[in-house]
N, C-alpha and C positions, 0 to 999 in steps of 0.2 A: 404655534398652531395658527391656523386661519382664524379670522375674527369670529367669535362665538356670540350668539344671541344671549347665551347663558351669562356672559360677562357684562351685559348691559345693566345699568342701575335701575332701581324701581323705587318710586316715591309713594309712601302711604301716609296720608295726613301730612305732617310736616317733617317726616323722617325719610331721608334718602338712604336706601340700602344699596351698597356699592355694586353688588351683583346678585344673581338669582340663585346662588348656592346656599343651602341651609344645612347647618349641623343640627339634627333633630334632637328632641329631648330624650336622652338616654339615661336610664337609671344606673348611675355608676356606683352608688353606695360608697362614695369617697368622702362624704362629710363626717364630722365628728358625731359621737353618740348623742350629743345634745342638739344636733341639727345645724351646727355652725359650719360655714365653709372652711375647709382646710387648705394648707399650702398645696397639697396633692391635687385637690379639686381645681384650684386656681391654675396651677401649672398645666393640668390636662386641657382645660378649655382655652387657655392662652396659646398653647402650642398649635391647636387646630385653628383658632381665630386668626392667627398671624399668617396663615397660609391661604389667603385669597378666599376666605369663606365670608359671604356677605352678612348672614344672619346666624347668630349662635343662640340656641334655645337651651337653657339649663333644664334638666329633666325632673319631672315628678316630684315637685317640692311640696312638703307638707304644709297645711294651712292651720293646723291645730295640734294639740298634744297627741291625739289619738287618730291621726289621719295618714301617717306616713307608711309607705309600702316597703321600706327597708330599714334595718336597724341602724344604718349609717346614712340615712336619707337626709338631704338638705331640707331645712324648714324655714319658714318666714313668718313667725307669729310673735317672736320675742325680740327685745331690744338687741341682745347680743347677736342673735342670728342676722338681724337686719344690718348691723354694723359689719359683720364678716362678709356679707353678700355685697356690700359697697365695694370692697376690695376686688371681688370677683368681677363685678360689672365694669369697674375701672380698668382691670387688666384686659378684658375682652375689647372694650372700646379703644384703648390705646393700641391694641393689636390690629385695629382697622376693621373690626366687625361690629355689627349692631347687637348690643346685649339685650337678651330677652329671657324670660323664665316661664316655665310651665307650672301651674298650680293644680294640686290634685288632692283628692280624698279617696282612699282605697275602697271604702265600703265593705261589702260582704266577702271579698276575696283576700282581705288582709290576713296577716298572721294575728290570731286572737290576742297574743301577748302584746303586740304593738297597738292593738285597739283598746287596751286597758281591760281586756277580758269581755268586752261587749261589742260585738260586730253590729254594724247598722246597715240598713238598706231601705229602699223604698217600700218593700214588702217582705214579709217573713217567708221568702222563697229561698230554698237552699241553693248554694253555688254548685253547679254540675262538677266543677273541678275539685272543690274541697269537701263538699257535702255539708259545709257549715251553714246553719240557718241564722240569718241576722234578725236583730230587733227591728220591727217596723217603726220607722221614724214618725213621730207625731208631726202635725203641721207646724207646731211651735218649734220643734227640733229642726225641721227643715229650714225655718227662718234663721235659726242660729247658724246652720251650715252656710246658708247664703251669705250671711254677714261675715263669716270666716273667710270665704272666698274673696269678698269685696275688700275686707281689711288687708288681706295678703296682697291684693293688687295695689292698694295704696302704699303698702310697705315697699313693694317692689319699685314703684315709681319713685318714692322718696329715696331709695337706695341707689338710683341711677339707671334702672332698666328703662328701655325705650319701648318695650312691648311686653305684655303678658299673654300667655296662652292658657286657657282653661282646658283641663283634660276631660274630654267627653268621649273617650275611646277605651278600648281594650278591657272592658268589663269592670272598670272602676266606677265609683259611685255615680257620677253624672251620667255615664253610659247606662248604668242600671236604671236610672230614672227614665231615660229615653227609650229603653227596651220594652216592648210589649210582653216579653217573657219574664223579666225580672221585676217589672212594675205592674202589680195587680191591684193598685190602690183604687178606692172608690171616691176619693175627694178631688180637690182641684188640681192635684199633682199626679193624677192617674187616669187611665181610661183612654180618652181621645188623643189623637196626635198632638193637638194643641196643649192639652193638660199635661201629657208626659214631657213636653218641651218647656213647660212653664218654669221649672227651676232654673234652667239655663237662661231663659228670657229675663227672669228677674235678676239673676247675677249680672248679666250684660247691662241691663238698664241701670241698676244701682252702681255698678262699677263705673259706668260712663259718667254718672253724676258726680262721682268722687274724684276721678282721675282727669277729667276735663276733655276738651275737644282735640288736643294735640297728641295724646297718647294712643298707641296702637293696641287694640284688643283683638285677640285671636282665639280660635277654638280648634282643638283637635277632636275628630269625631270618627268613630267606627260607623261608616255609612252603610255597611253591610255586616250583620252579625254572623252570617255564614252558617246559620242553623235554621231548621224548619220553624216557622212562626216568629222568627226574630225580625229585627229592624232590617228594612230593605233600602236600596238606594232611592227608590221612588218616594218612600215616606221620608227618608232623610232629606231629600231635595226640598220637600215642603217645610221641614223643620228649619233647614238652613235659610230659606227665604224669610221665615219668621225671625231668625236671629239677625239677619241683615237689617230688618226693620228696627231692631233694637241696637243698631249701630255697630254690629260686628264688622271688623275691618278685613279679616283674612281667615280663610278656612283651610285647615290642614287635614287632608283626607286619608283615613286609614280604614281598617276593617278587622273583624274578629277580635280575639282577646284571650285572656287567661282561662276562660271557661271552655275553650276548645282544646282538643287533644293536641299535643306537641306536633305530631306528624301533619295534622291539618294546618296548623299555623305555618309550618315550613312552606306549604303550598300557597296559602293565602298571602303571605308576605313576600312572595317571590317576584322577580322582575316581570313587569307588565300587568300583573293581576291588580295591584293597587293603583298603578298608574292609570289604567283604563277607568277605574272608578273615579279618580280625580277628574278625568275628562268628562265623565257623565255629570258630575257636579258643576264643572265649569260651564257647561251648556246652559245651566239654570240660573246662574248668578253673575253679577257684574263686579264682585270683589275678587281680589287676587286669590288664587288657589295654589296650595303647596302639595306637590305629589311626593310620595315616598314609597319604598318597597323594593329591596334588592337591587338598588341602583349602584353599580360598582365602578363605573367609569364616566369620564366627562363626555364621551361619545354617546353613551346611553342617556345621560342627563340632557345633553343638547338635543337629542331626538325628541325628548318629551316637550321641550319648548318649541321646537320646529313643527311638531305635529299639532300644536295648540292644545295640548292636554292639560297644561298647567302653566302658571306664571313663575313659579319657583320650584326648585327640586331639592329634596332633602337626601343627603348621603350620610348614613350613620355608620354602619359596620365598616364600610370601606375607609372612612376617615379615622376610625379607631385603629384599624390595621396599619394605615399609613397616613398620619396627619398632614404630610406634605404632598398628598396625591394631586391636589389641584395645582400647586406650584410646579411640581415635577412635570405634569402634563402640559401646562402652559409653556414651559421651557423646553419641551420636546424630549424630556428624559423619561420616556415611557418604560425603558428597560430597567430603570432604577426603582420603580414603584413596587412596594411590598403589597401584594394583592391579597384581599380578603379571600379566604378559602371556603367561606360559608359553613364553617364547622359549628357555629353557634355557641362556642365556648363563652362568649361575652354575655350570654343569657344564663349560663350555668352558675350556681353558687359555688364559691371556693371556701377553703378552710379559713382564710383570712378575709376580713371585710374588703370589699371592692371588686369591681369588674376586672377580669383578666382577658387576654387575647393570645391565641396560639401563634400569631404572626408578630405582634408588637410586644416585646418583653420590657419596654420602658414605661409602662403605665404606672 
């Protein structure tokens, strides 16, 4: 192929990412029941990383015993989990990609069994998707969760990650705090835009103190909740500027989440919908922006960079379907690509633990 801007390197702090292609944080459910990385999870990420993917973000990693969103979700709060993740980060780095990890707490949308029977949230407001009402976290409990996020970031750095991404999207706990719908608190963590953003600001500030100036800190954020009265891109832009002031390095723009009906999500996460939101945020900040959402080819990804809508482009489902998509495209073997059919089987639970794909039977 002709020279692509997509293949240019990008340096953030002291880390140079070899190109602008991101494998986003997908919840594979490939970890062990105790949260340790398995050979299957390592093989999955290594196969994608070795095919010209600049940044590999491991998805939705639990920060405490009752935070994970899948029964086989990766976790990063115990010694054995940290040791297993070292092997995962090493495999990704040796494959030529920058290893990163997303840290998450599910909050009110979790399976109650995985939450130890006690769902938590910023307010006792039921989830539209599940109908479950969480326990409203006290200010002291909020501090404990902040500390869990920060310690998990330290654990990730010590295990060999070069970046962490805090999960502030898709109706999980941090998104619930940011949301004017889910967060109806009257204390310092609720009410105004600044107060609802406070938990993320404190996580960023404390994490930076612990991980130092060389480490990359990112945030994934649903900048539009896509429901009446929810978070909008205008308010999100104000929040992101606050987060940049707390030394946020990169913003990963998404929208919507689990509290939307599935048919709405299909539309929200389609090509160009989220990409244009990334462009809206990029106009407001000077840090790199990652775009995501139904991007199935390098031509689409390149157009995002060409149009100035983002600095990096995440390709999730397309790389699950064919981990060699980028390599095949660069080598002119377009007819050999196994294309994602957008069937969303990768989002559907299966009888056995772990994500499946109707196109890729080798997962």
